[in-house]
C-alpha positions in Angstrom: 23.1 -20.3 -3.6 24.9 -17.1 -2.6 24.3 -18.0 1.1 25.7 -21.5 0.5 28.8 -19.9 -1.0 29.3 -17.5 1.8 29.2 -20.3 4.4 31.6 -22.5 2.4 34.0 -19.6 1.7 34.1 -18.6 5.4 34.8 -22.2 6.4 37.8 -22.2 4.2 39.3 -18.8 5.0 38.5 -18.4 8.7 38.9 -20.6 11.9 35.7 -22.3 13.0 35.8 -20.3 16.3 35.6 -17.1 14.4 32.7 -18.3 12.2 30.7 -19.2 15.3 30.7 -15.5 16.4 27.5 -13.7 15.7 29.4 -10.4 15.1 31.5 -11.5 12.1 31.2 -8.8 9.4 30.5 -11.3 6.6 30.0 -8.7 3.9 33.2 -6.9 4.8 35.2 -10.2 4.8 33.9 -11.1 1.4 34.4 -7.7 0.0 38.0 -7.9 1.1 38.4 -11.1 -0.9 37.0 -9.8 -4.2 39.6 -10.1 -7.0 37.2 -8.5 -9.5 34.5 -9.4 -11.9 35.0 -12.8 -13.5 36.5 -12.7 -16.9 33.5 -12.8 -19.4 35.2 -15.3 -21.6 35.9 -17.8 -18.8 33.9 -21.0 -19.3 31.4 -21.9 -16.6 29.8 -25.4 -16.2 26.3 -25.6 -14.8 23.7 -28.3 -14.1 20.0 -27.4 -14.8 17.7 -29.4 -12.5 14.4 -30.1 -14.1 11.1 -30.0 -12.1 9.8 -33.5 -11.3 6.6 -32.8 -13.3 8.7 -31.7 -16.4 10.7 -34.8 -17.1 9.3 -35.4 -20.5 11.2 -35.5 -23.8 9.4 -32.4 -25.0 10.3 -30.3 -22.0 13.9 -31.6 -22.0 14.4 -30.6 -25.6 12.8 -27.2 -24.8 15.5 -26.6 -22.1 18.2 -27.8 -24.5 17.0 -25.4 -27.3 16.8 -22.5 -24.8 20.3 -23.1 -23.6 21.9 -23.4 -27.1 20.1 -20.4 -28.4 21.7 -18.3 -25.7 25.3 -19.3 -26.1 25.4 -22.3 -23.7 26.6 -25.7 -24.9 25.1 -29.0 -23.8 27.9 -31.1 -22.4 25.9 -34.0 -21.0 22.4 -35.3 -21.3 20.8 -37.7 -18.7 18.6 -40.5 -19.8 16.2 -40.0 -16.8 15.6 -36.4 -18.2 16.1 -35.0 -14.7 19.2 -32.9 -15.3 21.1 -31.2 -18.1 24.8 -30.2 -18.0 25.6 -27.1 -19.9 28.7 -24.8 -20.3 29.3 -21.4 -21.6 31.2 -18.1 -21.2 30.7 -16.3 -18.0 29.2 -13.4 -19.9 26.4 -15.6 -21.4 25.7 -17.2 -18.0 25.3 -13.8 -16.4 22.9 -12.7 -19.1 20.7 -15.8 -18.9 20.4 -16.0 -15.1 20.5 -12.3 -14.2 23.7 -12.4 -12.0 27.1 -10.9 -11.9 29.8 -13.5 -11.4 32.5 -12.3 -8.9 36.0 -13.7 -8.6 37.1 -14.2 -5.0 40.6 -15.0 -3.9 41.9 -16.2 -0.6 45.1 -15.0 1.1 46.7 -18.3 -0.2 45.9 -17.2 -3.7 43.1 -19.8 -4.3 40.2 -18.6 -6.4 36.4 -19.1 -6.1 33.6 -17.6 -8.2 30.1 -16.9 -7.1 27.1 -14.8 -8.2 26.3 -11.5 -6.5 22.7 -12.6 -6.0 20.6 -15.8 -6.3 20.2 -16.8 -10.0 16.8 -16.1 -11.5 15.2 -18.9 -13.5 14.3 -17.4 -16.9 10.6 -17.0 -17.6 11.0 -19.4 -20.6 12.1 -22.1 -18.2 9.5 -21.5 -15.5 7.9 -24.8 -14.5 10.5 -26.7 -16.4 13.7 -25.9 -14.4 13.6 -25.7 -10.6 17.3 -25.1 -9.7 20.7 -24.1 -11.2 23.8 -25.8 -9.8 27.4 -24.7 -10.3 27.4 -21.0 -10.3 29.5 -21.2 -7.2 32.5 -23.5 -7.0 32.9 -23.5 -3.2 33.7 -25.3 -0.9 36.5 -27.0 -2.8 39.2 -24.4 -3.5 40.5 -24.5 -7.1 43.1 -22.7 -9.1 42.0 -20.3 -11.8 41.0 -22.3 -14.9 42.9 -19.9 -17.2 46.4 -18.5 -16.9 47.1 -15.4 -19.0 50.2 -16.1 -21.0 53.3 -13.9 -21.3 55.5 -13.3 -24.3 57.6 -16.3 -23.2 54.7 -18.7 -23.7 52.3 -17.2 -26.2 53.5 -15.4 -29.3 50.2 -13.6 -29.5 50.7 -11.9 -26.1 53.0 -9.3 -27.6 51.5 -9.2 -31.1 50.0 -5.9 -32.1 47.2 -7.1 -34.3 45.5 -4.7 -36.6 41.8 -3.7 -36.8 41.1 -2.9 -40.4 39.1 0.4 -40.6 38.1 -0.4 -44.1 37.0 -4.0 -43.7 33.8 -5.3 -45.1 32.2 -5.2 -41.7 33.4 -1.6 -41.2 31.9 -0.6 -44.6 28.7 -2.3 -43.6 28.5 -0.3 -40.4 28.9 2.9 -42.5 26.2 1.8 -44.9 23.7 1.1 -42.2 24.6 3.8 -39.8 21.7 6.1 -40.8 19.1 3.8 -42.2 19.6 0.8 -39.9 21.4 2.1 -36.8 20.5 -0.9 -34.6 21.9 -3.4 -37.1 25.0 -1.2 -37.6 25.6 -1.4 -33.8 25.4 -5.2 -34.1 27.9 -5.4 -37.0 30.4 -3.4 -34.9 30.9 -6.6 -32.9 32.8 -7.8 -36.0 34.3 -4.5 -37.3 36.1 -3.6 -34.0 38.0 -6.9 -33.7 41.4 -7.9 -35.3 41.1 -10.6 -37.9 43.6 -12.6 -40.0 44.5 -11.8 -43.6 44.4 -14.8 -45.9 47.6 -15.1 -48.0 47.0 -16.7 -51.3 46.8 -16.0 -55.0 49.2 -16.1 -57.9 51.3 -19.1 -58.7 55.0 -18.5 -58.0 54.5 -14.8 -57.3 53.0 -13.3 -54.2 50.1 -10.9 -55.3 50.8 -7.2 -55.1 47.8 -6.7 -52.7 49.4 -9.1 -50.2 52.7 -7.3 -50.4 50.9 -4.0 -49.8 49.3 -5.4 -46.7 52.7 -6.4 -45.3 54.1 -3.0 -46.1 51.1 -1.3 -44.4 51.6 -3.3 -41.3 55.3 -2.4 -41.2 54.5 1.3 -41.6 51.8 1.2 -38.8 54.0 -0.8 -36.5 51.5 -3.7 -36.4 52.0 -7.5 -36.6 51.0 -9.1 -39.8 48.5 -12.0 -39.2 48.7 -14.3 -42.2 46.9 -17.4 -43.1 49.0 -19.1 -45.8 46.5 -20.9 -48.1 48.5 -21.7 -51.3 49.3 -25.4 -51.1 49.2 -27.2 -54.5 46.0 -29.2 -55.1 44.3 -27.2 -52.4 40.9 -28.6 -51.2 41.4 -31.5 -53.7 39.5 -29.5 -56.4 36.6 -28.6 -54.1 35.0 -25.2 -53.3 38.3 -23.8 -52.1 40.4 -25.2 -54.9 43.5 -23.4 -56.2 47.0 -22.8 -54.9 50.3 -23.0 -56.7 50.4 -25.3 -59.7 53.6 -27.2 -58.7 55.6 -27.9 -55.5 58.5 -25.8 -56.9 56.3 -22.8 -57.5 54.8 -23.1 -54.0 58.3 -23.0 -52.4 59.2 -20.0 -54.5 56.0 -18.3 -53.5 56.7 -18.9 -49.8 60.2 -17.7 -50.1 59.0 -14.5 -51.7 56.5 -13.9 -48.9 59.3 -14.5 -46.3 61.5 -12.1 -48.1 58.7 -9.5 -48.1 58.4 -9.8 -44.3 62.1 -9.1 -44.0 62.8 -8.7 -40.3 59.1 -8.2 -39.4 57.7 -10.8 -37.1 54.4 -12.2 -38.2 51.8 -14.5 -36.8 51.5 -17.3 -39.5 48.9 -20.0 -39.8 49.9 -22.6 -42.3 47.5 -24.2 -44.8 44.0 -24.8 -43.5 42.7 -28.3 -44.3 45.9 -29.3 -45.9 46.7 -32.1 -43.4 43.2 -33.1 -42.4 42.2 -33.2 -46.0 45.1 -35.0 -47.7 43.3 -38.4 -48.1 42.5 -37.5 -51.7 46.2 -37.5 -52.6 48.4 -40.4 -53.6 51.0 -41.6 -51.2 53.7 -39.8 -53.1 51.7 -36.6 -53.2 51.0 -36.9 -49.5 54.8 -37.1 -48.8 55.3 -34.0 -51.0 52.7 -32.1 -49.1 54.3 -32.9 -45.7 57.7 -31.8 -47.1 56.2 -28.5 -48.5 54.5 -27.6 -45.2 57.6 -28.7 -43.2 59.8 -26.6 -45.3 57.5 -23.6 -45.0 57.6 -23.9 -41.2 61.4 -23.8 -41.4 61.5 -20.8 -43.7 59.1 -18.7 -41.6 60.8 -19.7 -38.3 64.2 -18.8 -39.7 62.8 -15.4 -40.7 61.5 -14.9 -37.1 57.8 -15.4 -37.3 55.5 -17.5 -35.1 54.0 -20.5 -36.9 51.0 -22.6 -36.3 50.1 -25.5 -38.6 46.4 -26.2 -39.2 45.2 -29.4 -37.6 41.5 -29.4 -38.6 38.8 -29.7 -36.0 37.4 -32.3 -33.5 34.7 -33.5 -35.9 37.1 -34.5 -38.7 40.1 -36.6 -37.8 41.1 -38.4 -34.6 43.6 -36.7 -32.4 46.1 -39.6 -32.9 45.9 -39.3 -36.6 46.3 -35.5 -36.6 49.2 -35.8 -34.2 50.9 -38.2 -36.6 50.4 -35.9 -39.6 51.6 -32.9 -37.6 54.8 -34.7 -36.8 55.3 -35.4 -40.5 54.8 -31.7 -41.2 57.6 -30.5 -38.9 55.5 -29.6 -35.9 58.6 -29.9 -33.8 59.9 -26.7 -35.3 56.6 -24.8 -35.2 55.2 -22.8 -32.3 52.0 -25.0 -32.3 48.9 -25.8 -34.3 45.6 -24.2 -35.2 42.1 -25.6 -34.8 38.6 -25.0 -36.0 39.5 -22.7 -38.9 36.4 -21.7 -40.8 34.4 -24.1 -38.7 31.9 -24.0 -35.8 33.0 -26.5 -33.2 32.7 -25.3 -29.6 35.7 -23.8 -27.8 35.4 -26.6 -25.2 35.5 -29.4 -27.7 38.4 -27.8 -29.5 40.4 -27.5 -26.2 39.7 -31.1 -25.4 40.8 -32.1 -28.9 43.8 -29.8 -28.8 45.0 -31.2 -25.5 44.8 -34.7 -26.8 46.9 -33.7 -29.8 49.3 -31.7 -27.7 50.1 -34.8 -25.5 51.3 -36.6 -28.6 53.4 -33.8 -30.1 55.6 -32.8 -27.3 53.2 -30.5 -25.5 52.9 -28.0 -28.3 50.3 -25.2 -27.8 47.5 -24.3 -30.1 45.1 -21.5 -31.1 41.4 -21.7 -31.9 39.3 -19.9 -34.5 36.4 -18.7 -32.4 34.9 -16.3 -35.0 31.7 -18.3 -35.5 31.5 -21.0 -32.8 29.3 -19.2 -30.3 26.5 -21.8 -30.7 28.6 -24.7 -31.9 27.9 -26.5 -35.1 24.6 -27.1 -36.8 24.7 -30.9 -37.2 27.0 -31.8 -40.0 26.4 -28.6 -42.0 29.8 -27.0 -42.6 29.0 -24.5 -45.4 27.1 -21.4 -44.2 25.1 -23.3 -41.5 22.1 -21.3 -40.4 21.5 -20.1 -36.8 25.2 -19.7 -35.8 26.7 -17.0 -33.6 30.0 -15.2 -33.0 32.2 -16.9 -30.5 34.7 -15.5 -27.9 36.4 -12.4 -29.0 40.1 -12.5 -29.9 42.2 -12.8 -26.7 45.2 -14.5 -25.1 43.2 -15.0 -21.9 41.9 -18.5 -22.6 40.4 -21.2 -20.4 43.3 -23.7 -20.9 47.0 -23.2 -20.4 47.8 -25.0 -23.6 45.7 -22.6 -25.7 47.7 -19.6 -26.7 44.8 -17.6 -28.1 41.3 -17.4 -29.3 41.5 -15.6 -32.7 39.2 -14.8 -35.6 41.1 -16.6 -38.4 38.2 -16.7 -40.9 36.6 -13.2 -40.8 33.0 -13.6 -39.6 30.5 -12.7 -42.2 32.5 -14.0 -45.2 30.6 -16.7 -47.1 31.8 -20.3 -47.1 30.7 -20.7 -50.7 27.6 -21.0 -52.9 25.6 -23.0 -50.4 22.7 -22.4 -48.1 21.9 -19.1 -49.7 25.4 -17.6 -49.6 27.4 -16.0 -52.4 30.2 -18.1 -54.0 32.7 -15.8 -52.2 32.8 -12.6 -50.2 30.9 -10.7 -47.6 27.4 -11.8 -46.7 25.7 -9.0 -44.7 22.6 -10.9 -43.6 24.6 -13.8 -42.4 27.0 -11.5 -40.5 24.1 -9.8 -38.9 22.7 -13.1 -37.7 26.1 -14.1 -36.2 26.1 -10.8 -34.3 22.5 -10.9 -33.1 22.9 -14.4 -31.7 26.3 -13.7 -29.9 26.3 -14.0 -26.1 27.5 -10.4 -25.8 
């Protein structure tokens, strides 16, 4: 594969007469074109070609399971059982196939990627897979699949997000440092990353702990990262029920939080599940909810913060329906919308969904909660599903220009509720450890 890439690359960057020469310093030419190691979070699509003797349902599912357990997502199955299309972060691909992916750039600024060596078929796939296609993207030159945003296009690019040294994950690292050092190292994958602070509690008064958090961020020169989760009739009385008791109290609560921020710019995510989950409300209450969220958008934007309205996830509502609801909730004034909060949908599926919504709401950008989506969902299980993994780390370098950032909006390791062995609320060390151990990094 590497040799195929070399030939294709040279055909593109050099005249044919030069390539015909037996004295072309191929290695030197390629080295001169290296832009660096491929960004580990960049998504790579591959095709696994099964051996002719292995085209059985049992072998096919074995290849599927191997791929998903190692951070690769199945994007297409073939009825003939001869091929399997998968996708995953470059870092996971490198680990699975024993390569280093290199980013090459031509003098015209066009990018290619290719492995440093021929990929190795993992021992677990020996006899089942005979070839891996797609680790090189030559000979067709393509532009980079991601464009790092600047402060003019992504509010998160200039945000100074805080890593809490006293988070549950950090305390777990300390607790295990001596007795379980290997597990402590795993948990550091969570404790070293910035995560959002959920803003809820009280009725018409913002809790003192939330005020203290804002003051601490102001003193440290950090950007508050807030998930406002206070809407009346929250979760329609489900596991996450609560919020302000009346619309008036909600507006008072939001105004108090805005006043607490003062001139400090925050990153604000508004009301997870409030739009996707409003079907339980009467028509009048739905109208009220739209008005409350829309007014909150205006209040935070007038204060100077960046605002993203939650828009559910790809497995919940259609893009057309969510776009309609976002319009009713003042998306025109917001910076964009948020996807996959507290969920497990793959980054690829969220970007596809986000782009479909964006086309219907004036090209608004979006952010994705990638804290627990490293292996995608586990069927329809949304509450503490087993076997999941950390997803891409927080970054503004994403694989789609409409995606402003991957962020950890729900802190990984926090329970979804009293389900599948988890506590009703709070930190769940064993689940957190599993997320870390199954991560692609």
